[in-house]
All heavy atoms as an XYZ file, in Angstrom:
953
protein
N     108.492     93.694     81.154
C     108.149     94.745     82.085
C     108.118     94.183     83.506
O     107.645     93.081     83.749
C     106.784     95.332     81.702
C     106.389     96.508     82.532
S     104.900     97.250     81.818
C     104.479     98.301     83.146
N     108.646     94.949     84.436
C     108.674     94.520     85.830
C     107.289     94.592     86.451
O     106.489     95.447     86.103
C     109.601     95.431     86.638
C     111.047     95.044     86.605
C     111.855     96.013     87.407
C     112.173     95.394     88.747
N     113.122     96.192     89.510
N     107.041     93.687     87.386
C     105.799     93.752     88.152
C     105.860     94.950     89.083
O     106.935     95.325     89.552
C     105.625     92.473     88.980
C     105.350     91.267     88.111
O     104.767     91.388     87.041
N     105.771     90.100     88.562
N     104.701     95.542     89.382
C     104.693     96.673     90.313
C     105.179     96.235     91.699
O     104.968     95.094     92.116
C     103.228     97.114     90.364
C     102.498     96.320     89.349
C     103.384     95.222     88.875
N     105.809     97.144     92.379
C     106.317     96.863     93.722
C     105.141     96.635     94.671
O     104.185     97.402     94.674
C     107.184     98.008     94.207
N     105.225     95.588     95.468
C     104.191     95.322     96.478
C     104.558     95.953     97.803
O     103.691     96.330     98.572
C     103.986     93.818     96.647
C     103.335     93.165     95.425
C     103.279     91.665     95.559
N     104.666     91.205     95.692
C     105.086     90.239     96.512
N     104.258     89.580     97.239
N     106.357     89.914     96.583
N     105.861     96.027     98.082
C     106.347     96.657     99.305
C     107.529     97.550     98.935
O     108.098     97.407     97.846
C     106.829     95.636    100.366
O     108.074     95.072     99.944
C     105.796     94.532    100.589
N     107.896     98.416     99.840
C     109.052     99.284     99.576
C     110.306     98.468     99.348
O     111.202     98.891     98.634
C     109.246    100.305    100.713
C     109.637     99.704    102.034
C     110.960     99.437    102.330
C     108.671     99.420    102.991
C     111.330     98.890    103.550
C     109.024     98.876    104.218
C     110.354     98.603    104.493
N     110.367     97.273     99.922
C     111.546     96.417     99.770
C     111.723     95.896     98.346
O     112.789     95.417     97.991
C     111.487     95.250    100.745
C     111.633     95.697    102.188
C     111.340     94.585    103.160
O     110.227     94.069    103.205
N     112.349     94.220    103.931
N     110.682     96.010     97.534
C     110.764     95.601     96.126
C     111.412     96.677     95.249
O     111.765     96.406     94.106
C     109.362     95.308     95.566
C     108.706     94.107     96.211
O     109.427     93.201     96.678
O     107.462     94.080     96.263
N     111.547     97.889     95.776
C     112.082     99.005     94.996
C     113.608     98.951     94.918
O     114.280     98.884     95.951
C     111.673    100.345     95.623
C     110.182    100.628     95.722
C     109.950    101.883     96.567
C     109.574    100.782     94.338
N     114.148     99.004     93.713
C     115.605     98.997     93.543
C     116.248    100.189     94.247
O     117.321    100.061     94.838
C     115.989     99.000     92.070
C     115.707     97.666     91.389
O     115.597     96.640     92.085
O     115.590     97.659     90.151
N     115.600    101.338     94.201
C     116.158    102.523     94.849
C     116.250    102.307     96.360
O     117.231    102.709     96.986
C     115.361    103.805     94.498
C     113.939    103.774     95.038
C     116.103    105.041     94.981
N     115.263    101.643     96.951
C     115.323    101.362     98.389
C     116.452    100.374     98.675
O     117.218    100.554     99.632
C     113.989    100.821     98.924
C     114.091    100.536    100.392
C     113.889    101.414    101.409
C     114.515     99.308    101.001
N     114.146    100.802    102.614
C     114.534     99.513    102.394
C     114.883     98.059    100.510
C     114.893     98.522    103.296
C     115.244     97.062    101.408
C     115.250     97.301    102.780
N     116.572     99.337     97.863
C     117.629     98.330     98.056
C     119.012     98.991     98.011
O     119.877     98.693     98.845
C     117.546     97.240     96.985
C     116.334     96.352     97.114
C     116.256     95.395     95.933
C     114.956     94.636     95.932
N     114.815     93.788     94.734
N     119.215     99.875     97.052
C     120.504    100.548     96.928
C     120.747    101.512     98.083
O     121.867    101.633     98.579
C     120.607    101.261     95.585
C     120.701    100.280     94.438
O     121.106     99.136     94.608
N     120.305    100.714     93.266
N     119.691    102.207     98.516
C     119.821    103.118     99.648
C     120.124    102.341    100.932
O     120.936    102.785    101.750
C     118.552    103.957     99.808
N     119.506    101.193    101.098
C     119.771    100.351    102.279
C     121.226     99.858    102.255
O     121.911     99.893    103.288
C     118.792     99.177    102.318
C     119.021     98.248    103.442
N     118.818     98.605    104.763
C     119.465     96.967    103.470
C     119.110     97.575    105.552
N     119.518     96.581    104.790
N     121.689     99.427    101.094
C     123.092     98.992    100.969
C     124.034    100.147    101.299
O     125.078     99.939    101.940
C     123.357     98.460     99.559
N     123.672    101.355    100.902
C     124.465    102.538    101.227
C     124.557    102.718    102.740
O     125.629    102.971    103.280
C     123.858    103.781    100.563
C     124.532    105.059    100.946
C     125.738    105.429    100.365
C     123.974    105.888    101.914
C     126.379    106.604    100.733
C     124.605    107.068    102.287
C     125.805    107.428    101.702
N     123.438    102.572    103.433
C     123.421    102.709    104.900
C     124.388    101.705    105.527
O     125.164    102.055    106.428
C     122.001    102.503    105.478
C     122.037    102.431    107.003
C     121.079    103.613    105.026
N     124.342    100.473    105.069
C     125.228     99.450    105.628
C     126.692     99.832    105.442
O     127.514     99.648    106.354
C     124.930     98.088    104.995
C     123.523     97.535    105.237
C     123.346     96.212    104.507
C     123.222     97.396    106.713
N     127.016    100.390    104.281
C     128.394    100.828    104.026
C     128.776    102.021    104.902
O     129.910    102.110    105.373
C     128.596    101.158    102.548
C     128.625     99.933    101.657
C     129.690     98.921    102.081
O     130.841     99.326    102.344
O     129.362     97.725    102.147
N     127.839    102.924    105.131
C     128.102    104.067    106.015
C     128.387    103.569    107.430
O     129.309    104.048    108.092
C     126.935    105.080    105.993
C     127.050    106.080    107.143
C     126.904    105.809    104.658
N     127.627    102.591    107.893
C     127.870    102.039    109.227
C     129.252    101.396    109.303
O     129.960    101.560    110.300
C     126.777    101.036    109.619
C     125.636    101.685    110.366
C     124.715    102.478    109.711
C     125.496    101.524    111.740
C     123.670    103.087    110.392
C     124.460    102.120    112.438
C     123.547    102.895    111.752
O     122.523    103.507    112.437
N     129.637    100.676    108.247
C     130.977    100.062    108.229
C     132.061    101.137    108.286
O     133.019    101.029    109.047
C     131.144     99.201    106.981
C     130.423     97.885    107.069
C     130.692     96.992    105.842
N     129.741     95.897    105.829
C     128.601     95.881    105.129
N     128.294     96.885    104.332
N     127.793     94.855    105.187
N     131.914    102.159    107.464
C     132.904    103.232    107.425
C     132.993    103.955    108.766
O     134.083    104.137    109.304
C     132.552    104.247    106.320
C     133.433    105.495    106.259
C     134.821    105.142    105.740
C     132.785    106.569    105.409
N     131.856    104.350    109.301
C     131.860    105.165    110.519
C     132.275    104.373    111.755
O     132.707    104.969    112.738
C     130.489    105.828    110.759
O     129.471    104.821    110.810
C     130.179    106.834    109.660
N     132.188    103.058    111.700
C     132.641    102.259    112.845
C     134.148    102.394    113.048
O     134.652    102.131    114.146
C     132.249    100.786    112.675
O     132.983    100.199    111.622
N     134.864    102.829    112.002
C     136.314    103.006    112.096
C     136.707    104.460    112.359
O     137.895    104.774    112.444
C     136.976    102.519    110.801
N     135.711    105.342    112.507
C     136.013    106.744    112.802
C     136.616    106.859    114.199
O     136.395    105.994    115.052
C     134.735    107.589    112.757
C     134.283    107.984    111.379
C     134.818    107.438    110.224
C     133.286    108.928    111.231
C     134.381    107.813    108.968
C     132.838    109.318    109.990
C     133.390    108.758    108.847
N     137.350    107.928    114.465
C     137.893    108.132    115.812
C     136.771    108.154    116.855
O     135.645    108.587    116.569
C     138.560    109.515    115.728
C     138.823    109.737    114.272
C     137.733    109.009    113.545
N     137.082    107.689    118.049
C     136.097    107.614    119.125
C     135.466    108.970    119.415
O     134.265    109.058    119.697
C     136.742    107.019    120.408
C     135.773    107.044    121.573
C     137.217    105.610    120.136
N     136.245    110.033    119.310
C     135.690    111.354    119.620
C     134.683    111.834    118.567
O     134.026    112.846    118.774
C     136.791    112.393    119.831
C     137.642    112.637    118.598
O     137.762    111.727    117.760
O     138.200    113.742    118.488
N     134.509    111.082    117.486
C     133.492    111.419    116.481
C     132.180    110.665    116.709
O     131.224    110.839    115.954
C     134.005    111.114    115.068
C     135.034    112.077    114.563
C     134.469    113.465    114.270
O     133.263    113.714    114.445
O     135.283    114.322    113.868
N     132.134    109.843    117.753
C     130.947    109.020    117.999
C     129.665    109.853    118.049
O     128.645    109.465    117.513
C     131.120    108.224    119.295
C     129.968    107.289    119.577
C     130.200    106.436    120.799
N     130.732    107.236    121.899
C     131.760    106.880    122.667
N     132.362    105.748    122.472
N     132.176    107.660    123.642
N     129.715    111.015    118.699
C     128.532    111.860    118.814
C     128.570    113.034    117.841
O     127.715    113.900    117.871
C     128.379    112.372    120.249
C     128.257    111.259    121.243
C     129.269    110.996    122.144
C     127.124    110.441    121.254
C     129.172    109.952    123.051
C     127.005    109.397    122.149
C     128.033    109.154    123.056
N     129.560    113.040    116.972
C     129.706    114.102    115.981
C     129.398    113.580    114.592
O     128.265    113.196    114.292
N     130.414    113.565    113.763
C     130.238    113.203    112.364
C     129.657    111.805    112.190
O     128.769    111.596    111.351
C     131.577    113.321    111.611
C     131.553    112.977    110.128
C     130.536    113.828    109.370
C     132.945    113.128    109.540
N     130.105    110.853    112.968
C     129.610    109.485    112.842
C     128.095    109.429    113.032
O     127.367    108.848    112.226
C     130.312    108.582    113.857
O     129.836    107.262    113.757
N     127.614    110.055    114.087
C     126.180    110.066    114.390
C     125.385    110.798    113.303
O     124.343    110.314    112.849
C     125.957    110.721    115.755
O     124.593    110.854    116.022
N     125.872    111.952    112.888
C     125.183    112.743    111.866
C     125.129    111.997    110.530
O     124.105    111.988    109.852
C     125.890    114.082    111.670
C     125.680    115.047    112.794
C     124.254    115.531    112.854
O     123.481    115.101    113.693
N     123.887    116.405    111.940
N     126.244    111.386    110.146
C     126.336    110.660    108.890
C     125.352    109.486    108.896
O     124.593    109.273    107.944
C     127.774    110.176    108.706
C     128.192    109.857    107.292
C     129.545    109.658    107.022
C     127.299    109.740    106.246
C     129.989    109.357    105.743
C     127.727    109.434    104.957
C     129.071    109.239    104.714
N     125.352    108.723    109.975
C     124.450    107.579    110.078
C     122.989    108.014    110.029
O     122.166    107.393    109.353
C     124.731    106.799    111.358
C     126.013    106.015    111.304
C     126.282    105.308    112.615
N     127.468    104.461    112.506
C     127.794    103.541    113.398
N     127.061    103.365    114.480
N     128.879    102.807    113.223
N     122.661    109.076    110.759
C     121.281    109.554    110.802
C     120.814    109.958    109.402
O     119.731    109.597    108.962
C     121.165    110.742    111.757
C     119.748    111.300    111.879
C     119.728    112.725    112.391
N     120.602    113.630    111.645
C     120.335    114.126    110.432
N     119.226    113.795    109.805
N     121.183    114.939    109.835
N     121.640    110.714    108.697
C     121.274    111.160    107.354
C     121.168    109.979    106.390
O     120.262    109.932    105.556
C     122.291    112.176    106.845
N     122.087    109.023    106.511
C     122.064    107.850    105.630
C     120.789    107.034    105.845
O     120.117    106.651    104.882
C     123.306    106.989    105.861
N     120.442    106.799    107.095
C     119.237    106.024    107.419
C     117.986    106.734    106.906
O     117.017    106.096    106.487
C     119.151    105.762    108.938
C     117.779    105.250    109.341
C     120.237    104.775    109.368
N     118.019    108.042    106.903
C     116.870    108.830    106.457
C     116.542    108.603    104.980
O     115.379    108.724    104.579
C     117.140    110.311    106.725
O     116.058    111.094    106.338
N     117.522    108.254    104.185
C     117.270    108.067    102.747
C     116.295    106.902    102.522
O     115.195    107.106    102.008
C     118.578    107.889    101.949
C     119.485    109.106    102.095
C     118.264    107.625    100.464
C     120.909    108.900    101.558
N     116.641    105.661    102.923
C     115.688    104.563    102.692
C     114.453    104.647    103.591
O     113.380    104.175    103.212
C     116.507    103.302    102.972
C     117.600    103.746    103.870
C     117.909    105.163    103.463
N     114.578    105.257    104.770
C     113.428    105.371    105.659
C     112.336    106.236    105.033
O     111.147    105.893    105.103
C     113.853    105.940    107.010
N     112.724    107.338    104.405
C     111.730    108.192    103.757
C     111.159    107.549    102.494
O     109.984    107.748    102.175
C     112.307    109.570    103.460
C     112.265    110.456    104.673
O     111.203    110.693    105.239
N     113.420    110.937    105.097
N     111.955    106.770    101.803
C     111.437    106.019    100.657
C     110.367    105.043    101.150
O     109.278    104.943    100.574
C     112.566    105.262     99.920
C     113.524    106.250     99.255
C     111.992    104.286     98.890
C     114.828    105.631     98.758
N     110.666    104.353    102.243
C     109.724    103.387    102.815
C     108.447    104.083    103.285
O     107.335    103.624    102.996
C     110.373    102.638    103.977
N     108.598    105.187    103.988
C     107.423    105.890    104.505
C     106.563    106.437    103.369
O     105.333    106.359    103.406
C     107.842    107.018    105.436
C     106.679    107.613    106.192
C     107.092    108.542    107.314
O     108.297    108.649    107.613
O     106.189    109.165    107.893
N     107.196    106.967    102.346
C     106.452    107.510    101.220
C     105.751    106.459    100.388
O     104.753    106.747     99.722
N     106.240    105.234    100.439
C     105.676    104.164     99.613
C     104.185    103.965     99.865
O     103.421    103.715     98.945
C     106.432    102.855     99.851
C     105.986    101.740     98.957
C     106.449    101.671     97.649
C     105.098    100.767     99.398
C     106.031    100.653     96.806
C     104.677     99.751     98.560
C     105.147     99.690     97.262
N     103.766    104.073    101.103
C     102.360    103.826    101.456
C     101.489    105.082    101.456
O     100.315    105.009    101.790
C     102.264    103.146    102.820
C     102.637    101.701    102.785
C     101.603    100.887    102.043
N     102.087     99.530    101.880
C     101.764     98.751    100.876
N     100.959     99.173     99.938
N     102.248     97.543    100.793
N     102.033    106.202    101.086
C     101.217    107.409    100.998
C     100.312    107.298     99.775
O     100.692    106.719     98.757
C     102.092    108.665    100.918
C     102.959    108.884    102.154
C     102.095    109.066    103.385
C     102.933    109.232    104.626
N     102.146    109.325    105.833
N      99.115    107.853     99.889
C      98.123    107.675     98.832
C      98.218    108.699     97.708
O      97.947    108.383     96.560
C      96.710    107.679     99.427
C      96.460    106.448    100.258
C      96.413    106.519    101.631
C      96.308    105.206     99.648
C      96.205    105.382    102.396
C      96.099    104.063    100.399
C      96.048    104.159    101.776
O      95.846    103.040    102.522
N      98.595    109.914     98.018
C      98.623    110.919     96.958
C     100.030    111.058     96.374
O     101.030    110.821     97.055
C      98.164    112.298     97.475
O      99.143    112.808     98.384
C      96.800    112.211     98.154
N     100.067    111.454     95.129
C     101.346    111.680     94.457
C     102.148    112.746     95.187
O     103.362    112.609     95.368
C     101.106    112.091     92.999
O     100.417    111.028     92.338
C     102.393    112.377     92.272
N     101.471    113.803     95.631
C     102.163    114.895     96.331
C     102.810    114.389     97.625
O     103.946    114.763     97.938
C     101.195    116.031     96.636
N     102.089    113.549     98.377
C     102.655    112.996     99.615
C     103.851    112.096     99.311
O     104.885    112.178     99.974
C     101.605    112.202    100.396
C     100.698    113.073    101.234
O     101.020    114.261    101.429
O      99.666    112.552    101.700
N     103.698    111.218     98.326
C     104.808    110.336     97.950
C     106.030    111.159     97.542
O     107.142    110.899     97.994
C     104.404    109.411     96.796
C     103.473    108.298     97.169
C     103.138    107.471     95.935
C     102.121    106.403     96.223
N     102.621    105.291     97.000
N     105.793    112.155     96.687
C     106.890    112.990     96.191
C     107.559    113.754     97.334
O     108.782    113.930     97.330
C     106.386    113.950     95.121
N     106.789    114.196     98.317
C     107.360    114.933     99.453
C     108.350    114.056    100.218
O     109.445    114.500    100.570
C     106.250    115.440    100.387
C     106.771    116.400    101.438
C     105.667    117.017    102.286
N     105.297    116.098    103.346
C     104.132    115.457    103.440
N     103.202    115.632    102.545
N     103.889    114.638    104.429
N     107.997    112.797    100.458
C     108.916    111.907    101.166
C     110.136    111.567    100.327
O     111.255    111.470    100.842
C     108.189    110.637    101.637
C     107.402    110.872    102.884
C     106.069    111.232    102.827
C     108.006    110.765    104.131
C     105.339    111.472    103.977
C     107.291    111.008    105.295
C     105.951    111.363    105.214
N     109.945    111.400     99.036
C     111.090    111.150     98.162
C     112.006    112.364     98.112
O     113.230    112.224     98.071
C     110.621    110.757     96.760
C     109.876    109.421     96.680
C     109.340    109.200     95.276
C     110.756    108.267     97.114
N     111.417    113.558     98.158
C     112.219    114.770     98.191
C     113.007    114.868     99.496
O     114.155    115.333     99.493
C     111.334    115.993     97.980
C     112.141    117.260     97.896
O     112.027    118.130     98.742
N     112.978    117.374     96.873
N     112.427    114.425    100.605
C     113.181    114.400    101.870
C     114.359    113.436    101.754
O     115.444    113.714    102.272
C     112.261    114.022    103.037
C     111.346    115.155    103.450
S     110.462    114.836    104.981
C     109.082    113.884    104.386
N     114.157    112.320    101.050
C     115.266    111.389    100.795
C     116.372    112.081    100.012
O     117.556    111.904    100.305
C     114.787    110.161    100.019
O     114.026    109.320    100.825
N     115.970    112.880     99.018
C     116.958    113.614     98.225
C     117.751    114.588     99.099
O     118.957    114.732     98.935
C     116.278    114.383     97.097
C     115.749    113.502     95.984
C     115.043    114.298     94.900
O     114.212    115.165     95.235
O     115.328    114.041     93.716
N     117.074    115.244    100.027
C     117.761    116.171    100.929
C     118.771    115.447    101.802
O     119.910    115.904    101.977
N     118.382    114.299    102.337
C     119.297    113.504    103.164
C     120.459    112.985    102.337
O     121.592    112.902    102.818
C     118.544    112.343    103.816
O     117.581    112.837    104.710
N     120.184    112.658    101.089
C     121.239    112.200    100.190
C     122.284    113.294    100.002
O     123.493    113.026    100.070
C     120.615    111.799     98.849
C     121.549    111.200     97.821
C     120.825    110.139     97.015
C     122.106    112.252     96.891
N     121.840    114.518     99.803
C     122.787    115.622     99.633
C     123.584    115.867    100.913
O     124.772    116.186    100.857
C     122.062    116.887     99.183
C     121.501    116.794     97.779
C     122.539    116.463     96.724
O     123.677    116.972     96.797
O     122.219    115.678     95.812
N     122.947    115.707    102.043
C     123.654    115.826    103.318
C     124.755    114.766    103.396
O     125.895    115.060    103.776
C     122.656    115.665    104.470
C     123.217    115.953    105.822
C     122.169    115.864    106.929
O     120.958    115.757    106.650
O     122.584    115.897    108.103
N     124.427    113.541    102.994
C     125.422    112.464    102.984
C     126.549    112.744    102.002
O     127.700    112.390    102.254
C     124.770    111.130    102.651
S     123.787    110.447    103.984
N     126.211    113.376    100.908
C     127.242    113.732     99.919
C     128.299    114.616    100.586
O     129.498    114.433    100.407
C     126.608    114.433     98.720
C     127.521    114.553     97.533
C     126.893    115.312     96.378
N     125.574    114.887     95.982
C     125.326    113.960     95.042
N     126.320    113.343     94.447
N     124.083    113.669     94.712
N     127.828    115.593    101.383
C     128.774    116.448    102.103
C     129.569    115.655    103.131
O     130.786    115.827    103.257
C     128.069    117.629    102.775
C     129.024    118.338    103.701
C     130.149    118.988    103.183
C     128.871    118.290    105.077
C     131.072    119.588    104.018
C     129.784    118.889    105.921
C     130.891    119.537    105.393
O     131.815    120.106    106.221
N     128.914    114.766    103.874
C     129.630    113.993    104.887
C     130.691    113.103    104.254
O     131.747    112.878    104.861
C     128.664    113.166    105.733
C     127.734    114.003    106.573
C     126.440    113.581    106.836
C     128.133    115.222    107.115
C     125.579    114.343    107.608
C     127.277    115.989    107.882
C     126.000    115.546    108.128
O     125.151    116.298    108.895
N     130.445    112.614    103.053
C     131.465    111.841    102.334
C     132.690    112.708    102.054
O     133.831    112.264    102.259
C     130.905    111.302    101.012
S     129.816    109.895    101.154
N     132.443    113.917    101.588
C     133.543    114.846    101.306
C     134.312    115.153    102.588
O     135.551    115.110    102.620
C     133.004    116.150    100.665
C     132.422    115.852     99.285
C     134.091    117.215    100.595
C     131.565    116.973     98.722
N     133.585    115.448    103.663
C     134.213    115.790    104.932
C     135.035    114.627    105.484
O     136.189    114.805    105.893
C     133.150    116.231    105.948
C     133.662    116.664    107.318
C     134.666    117.819    107.204
C     132.483    117.032    108.209
N     134.455    113.432    105.491
C     135.171    112.261    106.011
C     136.441    112.009    105.208
O     137.502    111.716    105.777
C     134.263    111.029    105.980
N     136.346    112.154    103.894
C     137.515    111.973    103.024
C     138.580    113.019    103.365
O     139.754    112.698    103.535
C     137.090    112.099    101.560
C     138.189    111.878    100.567
C     138.303    110.439    100.127
O     137.337    109.696    100.146
N     139.479    110.052     99.726
N     138.160    114.282    103.475
C     139.106    115.366    103.742
C     139.739    115.267    105.123
O     140.881    115.705    105.320
C     138.421    116.727    103.582
C     138.121    117.070    102.129
O     138.601    116.343    101.223
O     137.402    118.064    101.899
N     139.010    114.688    106.075
C     139.562    114.505    107.424
C     140.450    113.261    107.523
O     141.064    113.024    108.557
C     138.425    114.401    108.449
C     137.642    115.690    108.714
C     136.406    115.397    109.552
C     138.534    116.722    109.393
N     140.509    112.485    106.445
C     141.342    111.290    106.437
C     140.723    110.114    107.175
O     141.430    109.214    107.626
N     139.398    110.097    107.294
C     138.709    109.024    108.016
C     138.420    107.805    107.157
O     137.899    106.816    107.639
C     137.395    109.523    108.603
C     137.547    110.525    109.721
C     136.446    111.222    110.176
C     138.770    110.781    110.331
C     136.562    112.148    111.209
C     138.897    111.703    111.351
C     137.783    112.386    111.786
O     137.887    113.295    112.802
N     138.734    107.878    105.880
C     138.515    106.738    105.004
C     138.237    107.201    103.586
O     137.965    108.374    103.341
N     138.306    106.252    102.675
C     138.033    106.523    101.275
C     136.525    106.434    101.048
O     135.916    105.401    101.315
C     138.769    105.506    100.407
C     138.645    105.807     98.938
O     137.684    106.422     98.488
N     139.619    105.355     98.175
N     135.940    107.516    100.567
C     134.489    107.545    100.365
C     134.087    107.606     98.892
O     132.930    107.867     98.585
C     133.862    108.742    101.115
O     134.370    109.956    100.559
C     134.142    108.676    102.606
N     135.030    107.346     98.013
C     134.741    107.418     96.579
C     133.609    106.471     96.201
O     132.673    106.848     95.486
C     136.002    107.127     95.730
C     137.107    108.144     96.032
C     135.665    107.089     94.237
C     136.732    109.592     95.782
N     133.635    105.236     96.692
C     132.575    104.269     96.369
C     131.230    104.729     96.920
O     130.200    104.533     96.270
C     132.915    102.879     96.893
C     134.051    102.228     96.124
O     134.368    102.636     95.009
N     134.670    101.229     96.712
N     131.243    105.322     98.105
C     130.001    105.843     98.674
C     129.464    106.984     97.824
O     128.251    107.071     97.584
C     130.211    106.319    100.114
C     130.405    105.247    101.179
C     130.713    105.891    102.526
C     129.174    104.367    101.285
N     130.345    107.839     97.357
C     129.915    108.956     96.517
C     129.335    108.453     95.192
O     128.335    108.986     94.700
C     131.075    109.922     96.282
C     131.469    110.668     97.554
C     132.627    111.614     97.336
O     132.517    112.526     96.538
N     133.728    111.398     98.048
N     129.925    107.403     94.650
C     129.398    106.813     93.417
C     128.029    106.186     93.663
O     127.123    106.288     92.824
C     130.379    105.788     92.852
C     131.634    106.431     92.299
C     132.725    105.438     91.948
O     132.569    104.214     92.217
O     133.762    105.874     91.407
N     127.866    105.544     94.815
C     126.565    104.966     95.169
C     125.509    106.056     95.291
O     124.368    105.885     94.839
C     126.681    104.173     96.472
N     125.898    107.188     95.882
C     124.951    108.307     96.014
C     124.514    108.818     94.650
O     123.343    109.181     94.464
C     125.567    109.443     96.831
C     125.656    109.207     98.332
C     126.427    110.342     98.998
C     124.272    109.046     98.951
N     125.436    108.876     93.702
C     125.089    109.318     92.346
C     124.017    108.407     91.750
O     123.044    108.889     91.153
C     126.324    109.321     91.438
C     127.224    110.499     91.636
C     126.526    111.822     91.358
O     125.820    111.950     90.327
O     126.669    112.729     92.198
N     124.203    107.107     91.909
C     123.234    106.148     91.370
C     121.876    106.291     92.057
O     120.832    106.307     91.397
C     123.769    104.722     91.527
N     121.883    106.415     93.368
C     120.640    106.556     94.130
C     119.936    107.857     93.756
O     118.709    107.892     93.593
C     120.906    106.467     95.642
C     121.448    105.079     96.007
C     119.639    106.780     96.447
C     122.091    105.003     97.393
N     120.691    108.929     93.599
C     120.110    110.220     93.211
C     119.389    110.097     91.870
O     118.285    110.620     91.700
C     121.192    111.296     93.145
N     120.003    109.411     90.930
C     119.373    109.200     89.623
C     118.101    108.381     89.735
O     117.091    108.685     89.083
N     118.131    107.350     90.561
C     116.943    106.519     90.751
C     115.815    107.302     91.415
O     114.655    107.167     91.022
C     117.284    105.289     91.599
C     118.137    104.276     90.875
C     118.514    103.130     91.801
O     118.990    103.337     92.911
N     118.283    101.917     91.337
N     116.151    108.102     92.417
C     115.129    108.917     93.083
C     114.503    109.906     92.102
O     113.273    110.063     92.067
C     115.727    109.675     94.269
C     115.852    108.913     95.579
C     116.673    109.727     96.582
C     114.487    108.576     96.156
N     115.328    110.559     91.312
C     114.820    111.523     90.333
C     113.891    110.843     89.331
O     112.822    111.374     88.997
C     115.985    112.208     89.619
N     114.272    109.657     88.888
C     113.438    108.917     87.934
C     112.124    108.483     88.577
O     111.057    108.552     87.952
C     114.199    107.700     87.404
N     112.182    108.067     89.826
C     110.984    107.636     90.556
C     110.020    108.815     90.706
O     108.820    108.696     90.437
C     111.410    107.082     91.913
C     110.351    106.365     92.723
C     109.115    106.032     92.205
C     110.616    106.010     94.035
C     108.167    105.363     92.968
C     109.673    105.343     94.813
C     108.454    105.026     94.265
O     107.519    104.369     95.023
N     110.534    109.964     91.074
C     109.694    111.155     91.227
C     109.091    111.548     89.870
O     107.901    111.875     89.779
C     110.493    112.315     91.849
C     110.841    111.983     93.314
C     109.716    113.622     91.765
C     111.856    112.924     93.944
N     109.889    111.473     88.828
C     109.414    111.803     87.483
C     108.259    110.871     87.083
O     107.229    111.324     86.578
C     110.575    111.691     86.495
C     110.517    112.614     85.330
C     111.768    112.644     84.452
N     112.624    111.475     84.449
C     113.804    111.393     85.091
N     114.255    112.405     85.792
N     114.517    110.288     85.033
N     108.437    109.574     87.322
C     107.380    108.599     86.985
C     106.111    108.853     87.781
O     105.000    108.741     87.256
C     107.865    107.165     87.215
C     108.736    106.626     86.108
C     108.927    105.123     86.191
N     109.405    104.644     87.472
C     110.675    104.597     87.858
N     111.621    105.019     87.046
N     111.014    104.120     89.036
N     106.271    109.195     89.051
C     105.101    109.516     89.885
C     104.314    110.687     89.298
O     103.089    110.637     89.209
C     105.533    109.896     91.302
C     105.773    108.800     92.297
C     106.300    109.389     93.594
C     104.526    107.999     92.548
N     105.018    111.716     88.936
C     104.361    112.922     88.443
C     103.741    112.717     87.066
O     102.789    113.404     86.693
C     105.346    114.082     88.429
C     105.694    114.490     89.852
C     106.529    115.725     89.935
N     106.640    116.134     91.341
C     107.713    116.664     91.871
N     108.778    116.873     91.129
N     107.737    117.000     93.144
N     104.277    111.777     86.278
C     103.740    111.502     84.958
C     102.511    110.596     85.001
O     101.758    110.547     84.045
C     104.814    110.858     84.063
C     105.926    111.806     83.689
C     107.112    111.123     83.022
O     107.110    109.866     82.933
O     108.041    111.825     82.604
N     102.347    109.885     86.109
C     101.222    108.931     86.188
C      99.954    109.588     86.702
O      99.889    110.699     87.109
C     101.583    107.753     87.080
O     101.841    108.160     88.409
């Protein structure tokens, strides 16, 4: 059995979400210059929101507060899912790996919320 997480950085879901952000930054750095304040900015903001809300929720004391922040992460994840589709359709890069990463993170978030509510 794994030891309980001492910090948000110990959470596998946070680690995967952070890795996702790094990949989004790599992808969007190659977007056309005219997307700097458009899709690139929106995609990065939503991506950063996923691990940021996991981190913020980690120190909340009540299950409801923790779950609320994890749910905000889920919302940002879905926003990123759309941006992956849009970037792919606009020909800005291959986002299949990013979409697969989102699937894994979504599953981890759902499991984390389920465990919170069961405890």
